[in-house]
N, C-alpha and C positions, 0 to 999 in steps of 0.2 A: 635649482629653479624656484623662484619665489611664487607665492600664490597668485599675485597679479600677473606675473609672467606666464604662469600656466593657463590662466583664464584668457590670455590674449593671444593664444596660439592662432596663427593665420590658417586660412583654408589650405594653403600649400603645405604648411607644416603638418596639419592634421592628415592630409593625404599621404604624406611621407609615413606617418605612424600607421595609417591604415594599410599601406603597402607592406609594412613589416608583417602584418597578419597574413596578407595574401602570399608573401614569399614563403612563410612557414607552412601554409596550407599546400602550396604547390610542391614544395620540397618533401614534406612528410608523406604526402600521398604518392609521389613518384617513388620515394624510398620504399614505401610499403608495397607498392604495386597495385594498390586498390584503395578505395575510400571515396569521399565526397568533397572535392575541393570547391565546387561551384558556389554553394551557399555561403561558405566561409569568405570567399572572394567577394561575393555580392553584399554581405552584411558588414564588411570591414569598416567602412566609413561611419556607419551608425555606431559601432562599438568604440571607435576612436573618439567621437564626440561625447558619447555617454560616459566613458571612463575618464576622459580628460576634464569634464566640466560638471557632470550631474550625479554620478553614482556615489552613494555613501557607503564606503567600504574601506577596509584596511588590509592591504595585500599581505602584510606580515602577520596579521591576525585574522585569518579567514573565518574563525569561529566567533568573532565578536557578535554578541547577541543582537545588538541593534543595527547590524549591517543591513543594507539593502540586499535582497535575495536576487540572484540572476539565474534564471532557468532557461535552458536550451530545449524548448519543446521539440523543435526539429533536430532531434538528437543525432541524426546521421551526420550532421555538420560538426561532429565532436572535435575535430582538429581546431575549429574556431574557438571553442571554449578552452581547450588545452593551451592554445597559444596565449589567450588572455591571462590564464592562470600563471603561466611561465613569465610572461612579459611584465606583469605587475608584481612579481616577486613572491608569490605564494610559496611558503616553505614546502619542500618535498616534490616540487615540480621543476625539473631541470631541462636544459636543452637536450640532454641525452634521452630524456623521456619523450620529447618531441621526435627525436630521430628514431625512437623505437615504436612509433605509432603503429597500432594494430598488431604488434608482434607478441609472441607468446611470453607471458610473464611480465609485460610492461605495465606501467601505470596509466597508459593511454590506450585503452581498448577501443573497439570500433564504435561503441556508444558510451556516453558518460555513465559511470556507476558510482553512486554515493558510497563513501567508505573505502572505495578502491583508489580514487584519485583525490588528493587534498583539494579542498575548495569546491568540489562538485556538490551541489545542494540536494539534488534528487536524481534518481536513475531515469533516463529518458531514452527514447528510441521508438516505441510504438506511438505513432503520431497522434497528437491531440491530448495525450495524457499529461504532458508537461503543462499544458494550458489548464487542464483540470486540477492538477496539483497546485498550480499557482493560485487558484481560487481558494483552496484550503490554506495556503500560506497567508494570503491576504486576510482571510477570515480569522486565522489565529492571531495575526498581528493586531487586528482591530479589537479582538476580545482582550488580549493581553494589555493593550493600551488603555482600555477602559478600566481594567482591574488595577493596574499599577501606575498609570499616568503617562502622559506623553514625554515626560522627562526621562523615563526609563525605556519606553517602547514607542518609537515613531519612525518606522522605516517603510520602504516601498518594496514591492515585488515587480521586477522587470522580467518580461517573458519574450524571448525571441521565438517567433512562430512562423511557419511557412504555410503555403497554400494547402498542403495536405492536412495540417493541423486543423484548419477551418473546415475542410471537407468531412473529416471524421465526425461521427455522431457524438462522441464524447466531447469534442470541441464545441459543438453546437449546444449541448446540454450545459456545459460549464459556463459558456458565455451568457446563456439565459439566466442561470442562477446568479452569476456575478452582477449582472445588470439589475436583477430584482433586489438584491441585497445592497446595492449601491456601494460596492467595495472601492472607495475612492483612492486607495493606495495601491491599486493594481494597474499596471501599465503594460500593455501588449505591444510589442514592436513587430509588426507584421511585415515580413520579407516578401513583398508582393512581386516576385520575379516572373510569375505566370508560366513557370515550367515545372512539369513533373517528369517522372521516369518515361512515361509513354510519349511525351512531347509537350506541346502547348496546352495550357489549362483550358483552352477553348474546346478541346476534345470532350471535356466533362464538367466544366465549371463556368457558369456564365451569370451568376447572380451578382447583384449590386451589394457588395460587402458593406460599403459605407452606410447605405440606407438600412440594411439589415441590422447593423450594430446600433444605429440610432434608434431603431424601433425596439431594440432590446434594452434601451436605457443607458447606452454607453456614450461617453464623450469621444467624438471621432475627429481625428486630424489626418490630413493627407500631406505628404511631403516627398520630395525627391531624395532617395536614399544615398545619393552621391553628391549632393550639394550641402556643404557643411553648415551654412547659415540656416538653411531650411531645417536641417536635422536638429540644430541647436534650438531653434524657435519651437519646433514641434515637441521636443523633450521638455522644454521649459513650460509649455502650455499644459502638458500632461501632469507636471508636478503641481502647477497652480490649481488644477481641477481636483478637488478633494471630495466632492459629493457624488461622483460617478466614476466607475472604472474608465480608463482611457485606452483607446486603440489608435495607434499611428499607422496608417497605411503608407508604407515606404515603397515607392516605385523603385525597384532595383533591377540590375542586370546580373543574372547568374553568371558566374565566371568572369566578373568584371576584370578587364585587362588582358584576357586571352584573345589573341588577334583573330582567330577563326572560329573558336568554339564558344566564345561568350554569347549568352542569349540563347543557347541551344541545350537540348536534353543531353547532348554528348558530354557535357561537363558536370552533369548532376552527380552521377555515381561512378565515374571512371577517372583515372589519372589523365592528365593532359597529354602525356607522351613527351618524350625528350625534346623534340623539335618545338612543339607548341609551348612547353614549359620554358625553354630557353628564350623564345620570342616574347612570352608574356613577361618574364622577369626583366628583359631588356626594355620593354615598353613601360614598365613600372619603375624603371631606374633602380632596380634591385641588383645587388651583387650577383655575378654569375655563379659563384661557388655556392654549393648547397649549404643551407642553414647558417649562412654568414649574415650577421646583423652588425652594422656599424655601431661603435661604442656609444656615440651620442644619441642614436635612435633608441637603443636599449635604455640608456640613462633617462630619456624622456618618459618612456613607458614606466620605468621604476618610480619616477616622480609621480606619475598618475597613481601608483599604488600607495604612496605615502601622503597623498593629498589631504586625507581626512585624519591625520595623526592627532591634530589638536582637538577635533571633534570627538574622537575616540577617548582621549584623555578627559575631556569635559564630561562625557557620559559616565566615565568611571567615577569622577568626583560626585556627580549627581547620585549615582548608585550608593556611594559611601554615605550620603546624607539621609538615606532612608532610615526609618526606625528599625530597631533590632529585629522585631517580629516580622515586619514587612520584608526586610532584606533576607531573613532566613527563609521565608515562604518563597520569595522569588528565586533564591539560589537553589532551593530544593526542587522547585518546579522545573527550572531550566536545566538542571542536571539529570532530571528524569528519576529522581529518588522518590520512593514512596514513604509515607509517614511511618514512624517506628512502631506505632500501635495498631497497624493494619491487621497483623496476625491475631492480636488479642480481640479486636473487633469481630473478626471472622469467627473466632472460637466462641465468643459470647453469643453471637447470632446462631451458630450451630446448636449450642446448648438450648437456646430458646425454642428453636424449631424442632429439635429432637423431642422436646416435651409436648409441643402443640400438635405435632404430626400432621401438617397440612397436606391434604389430598388435592393437588392442583396440577394443571398442565405445566410442563416445564417452561413454556413461554411466560406463564404467571410467576413461576419460581424465579425466572430471570428478572422480572420486574421487581419482585421482592428483594432480590440481591442488589439490584441497581438502586433501589430506594435506600438501602443501607450505605452502599458505597458512594453514590453521588452526593449524599449528604455529608460524607466525611472527606471526600476527595474533590476539591474545587477544580482540579485539572481535568476531570472527566467532562467531556463535551459530547452530547448525544444527538441523535436524530433518527429520521426514518424517511424512506422513499414513499411518502404519502400513505403509510400504513401504521401510523402510531397506535391507533386503537386495536390493531390486530397483532402487531409486534410487541406491544406493551413496553415500549422503550422510554416512555415519559414517566418521570417521577415528580414528586413535589419540589425537589431541589432544582428540577429543570423546568419549572413552570414559566419562566421568562424565555421567550423565543428570540432567536437571532433574527433581526429584521433590518430594514433600511434605517429605522429610527434608533435601534439599540442593539447591543451585542449580548443577547442572552446566551445561555448554555445549551439551548436546544435548537437544532436546525431543522426546519421543514424543507427537506431537499426536493420535495415534489416528485413526480414520476420520472426520476432521473437516476436510476440505480448506478449506472456506470460513472456518472459525474460525482455521485455521492462517494463511491469508493475511491476515486481519484482524489477528491477533495480531502477525504480522511487521511490519505497518504500524505498530502501536503501539510495538513494540520500536525500529524505526528512528526514529520521531518522538520517542521519549523521549530519545535521544542516548546515545552511548557504545558502540553496537553496530552491526554490519552483519549482519542476519539473512539466512539462506538456508533454504529448505525445499523438500522434494521430494514429487512424486507423478507419476502418469502424465500425459502431455500431454493425453490425451483428457478428463481430469478437470479441466482448466483451466476448463471450462464451469461447474463447481461453484463456482469461485473468481472468476469473471470480474468481478463488481462490486467485489470487493476489489482485484483487479489494476488495475481502472480507477481506483480511489481512490489506489492507489500512484502511478499516473502523474499524477493531478491534484495530488497533494501533493508530487510530485518526491521520493518516498521512496527511499532507497538500499536496496532489497530485491532479493534474487536468488532467482528462481523456478527450481528445478532440475526440469525436466520431461523424464522419460525415456520410452522406448517411443514414439518420435516419428513412426512411420509404419507402413505395412503390413509393414515389416521386423520387427515384433514377432512376426509369424507366427501360430501356431495359436490364440491367444486370440480371433482373429476380429474381425469388423467392429465389435462393441460397444466394443472397446478400441483399434481402429486409427484414429488421428486422420486426418481427411481435410481438413476445412475449417478446422481450428483455427489453423494458421499464418497463413492469410489474415486470419482475424478478429482474431487477436491483433496482427498487424502494423497493423491499422486503428486501434488505440488510440493516440491522440496521446501522445507522450512515453514510450512503452514501447519499450525496445530488445530486439528478439527476435533471439537468436543461434542459428544452427544450424551449429556448427563441424564441420570435416571430419576432423580427426584429433587426436592428443594435443596437438600444439603449438598448433593453432588453439584448442583448448579452453582451454589455459592462458592464451593471449592474450585470449580472451573474458572469463575471470575477471579478469585484470589490468585490462582495459578497464572492466568493470562496476564494479570497486571505485573507479575514479576518477570515475565519473559521479554527478552529483546527480540521479539518476533510477532507476527500477526497470529491471531486466534480466530476461529470461526465456530460459532455455537449453532448446533442443529437442535431446534427446540420444538416441542410438540404442541399441537392445538388441543388434543384430547387430554383429559386428566389422567393422573397416575398416582398411586398411593405413596405415602411416606415409607421409604425402605430403610433408611438409616435412622433408627430410633434411639441410638446412643451416641452422644457427642464424643468425638475423639479429638485429641489435641492435634494429631497428625492429619495433614491434608492428604487424603487417600487418592484423590483424583490427580494430584501432582505427579503420581507415579504412573499415570495412564491407565493402569488396570490393577485390580486387587480382588481378593476373595470376599465377596459380599455375603456368601454363604459357605461356611466351612463344614466339611463332613466330620462326623464324630468318630469315624473309624477309617479304615483303608478305603481310599477313593475308588469307586467303581466307574464314575463317569464325571466329565466336566462339561457344563453348559456355559458357553460364552455369549454375552448379549450386550447391547448398548441401548441407551434411551429407555423408552417406554416398554421395550421388550424385556428389560431386566425383571420387572415385576411379574411378567407372564412366565419367564424362565424360573423364577423363584416358586411360583405356584406349581409348575411342573415338577420341580425338584421335591416339593412336599408330597405330591402324588406318588412319586417314585419311592420316597422314603417310607411311605405306608406299605410299600411292597418290599421293604428291607434293602433298598439300594442306597448306597452312600454317594450322594451327588454333591459336587461342588459347583457353585455358580460364580462366574467371574464377570464383574462389571468392567467392560473394556472401553471406558469413556473416551480415551484419547490414544489412538494407536501409536502415533509418533512418539509420545512421551513414554509409553510402555516399551516400545522398541529400543529406547535409549537407556533403559534400566540395565543393570548388570545381568549377565546371563543367569547367574545363580538365582536371582530374584524371579526372573521370567520363568525359569524352570520350575521353581517352587509354586508359582501361581498357576501355571498351565498344567502341571502334573504330568504323569505318564499314562494316565487312564485314557480311554477313548474320549473324543471331544465332539461336541455338536455346537454350531454357532447359530444364533437367531438374530436376524435384523430385518426390519421392514424396508429393505432396499436391495439393490443388486448384490448378488453373491460374489461379484468380482473383487478379488483381493483377500478374501477370507482364507484362502488356502495357505497363507503364511502361518495360520494358527490351527487349521484342521486338515485332515488327510486329503479331502477332495471336496469339490462343490456339492457332491452328494450328501455331504455332512453339514450342509448349510440350509436352514429354513429361511427363505428369502423371497424377494419380489423381483423376478427377472423378466417381467413384461409390464407394460403400462397398466395402471390401475383402472378404476371405473368410477362412475358417479353413483355412490351409495354411501350408507352410513359407515363409520369406522368399524363398528361391530360386525357388520355384514362383510366388509372387505377383509378384516382380519380372519374371520371364519373361512372365507373363500380361499385365502392364501395359506391357510393352515398355521396361522400364528396365534394359537390358543394353547392353554396349558395342556389340554387333552391331546391335541395333535403333537405337541412337543414331546410329551411323555411317551406316546406311542412310537414316535420316531426314535426316541432314546432306547426304548425296549428293542426295537429292530436292530439298532446299531449295536447294542450289547449282545444280542443273540448272534449277530453276524461275527462280532469280535470273538465271542467264545467258540463259535464253530471254526473260525480260522485258526485259533490257538489249538484246538483239538486236532485239526488236520496237521498242523505243524509238529505237534507232539508225536503223532502217529508216523510221520515221515522222517522224524529225527531232526527236523529243521530247528526245533526249539530245544535249547539245552536244558 
């Protein structure tokens, strides 16, 4: 099929191609016994026109850097996306994968997962986050376009979104941010079917979406989602508009084609049932046999997948014409590789700081590390949720902000913590950037689901969380995180760092940059002394935990601590040393990395002497390293509005209190050993 022929597909031909999607959605959900066929059936006409005429992509090369991104924010309609990937010829997605929809071990799980299914851009499912990530995608595209030129980077982000995505708070935050930044290459395709699980959206949703998005600074278009000329015109209008993000309000019917269930909540999250499925397929002129696609229909879809072959080749030619240095920088950035001299840079900086011994809060240490790294790494793009002066996330290299007028490297996210986290996920998954963003640790609760998706996607995102404990002082318990470290450490694949001084903070950043995973830094408001006063070539924090104080003889006791409490633990160890006790102190900066070390290393660091843990946070989780929660000095209730010094005294997090607790632990341990010897339990 030639390009002119593809462009001239009639409405009836496009309906045929849309019905192929509907047939796969019906059959896959029937085969699985569960799923969400309704949205896929409702959005099929939009997809047919988009893929046939407007989308810039190459089905055979789904990783083409300058492809348009397609995000399914209403990820429950995953069979819709899987069908498009199969139909357009994405390698690794076969008809058998569609048949195995939602089954164990299949490439087609219940919600799209990046890295699991070829061609999936981001992991979606929690409603609204796909929209939030699309803002990050569009932000990254614009920044990369300004850096390397439109000949190298000029693509769009298309987002399928449903009513639920716009109801969710993160969707509202993301839309506000996108409008403010005038992300003109962002296009939202709103499946306005007016149905949710509970029934009609009239039950809970009555706002004027068009008026709202206009007020947010968006270009707004309305169209019938089943009239192909209207769809075509609306998509074309969105492409022409480049100074504002566009949202197309497509009026659709959920479950389009189902004789009795279309337009009802009954087709949202349930299979049609054999009778309704058969009747729907008959009404749509689809083969009765499951998963049967006429050869000419599949051939037309495959032609959609090759429609941009010439443009892809032209892009490769333009890329080849870049200067050697520009091409090398672009390739390094897009491959996610770090500069070869990063390790030497970190080592030189550590040597300087070991000599100057700065006594600063670890949030300041973070800014010092970022000053070094952002100057050296143009891929780092930072920001804060309206707390730049408190998080200290801004450096001289980030002096130009990302705005409607220009794409600087620093994003003022505003008081939108959740949207910031979602956008950073989108930036990371776009490629070419390592995003970091700051807020207070206590507000990680606002961001938790996006942080969870960071871990699920293995996105290289850095969360800069300051004011990490009761040490923030007079702002009181509403802002003093207590349970947050424990709950964040419970997220699989998230690396939580709580560094103790400037050198540990730099090592944490160096480590985070090398991980194909998200990292979260818990950083102090209050100052702490320089503890590492000798520069070592080895990055000690990369091992998660290490002996920051080694006993000179046989170990009597081990104190484990993180963050600002490491300095206090070292003071306690010195007090105990004056009483002839050999005390080791372990800085356990990152539990997940420590737990990943070989057992021999962990045993060496922890030792076999009694252990006490110290952390100005919940004791929950520490029993993996100490005998019981009685062996943890912690904060297991909300704090109070008082100075850091007063609160640390109140909660017993002082060198004197720690040493006294250690002495009691040692006495109890010795008494227990004595009893065991007397009873013969100890050999």
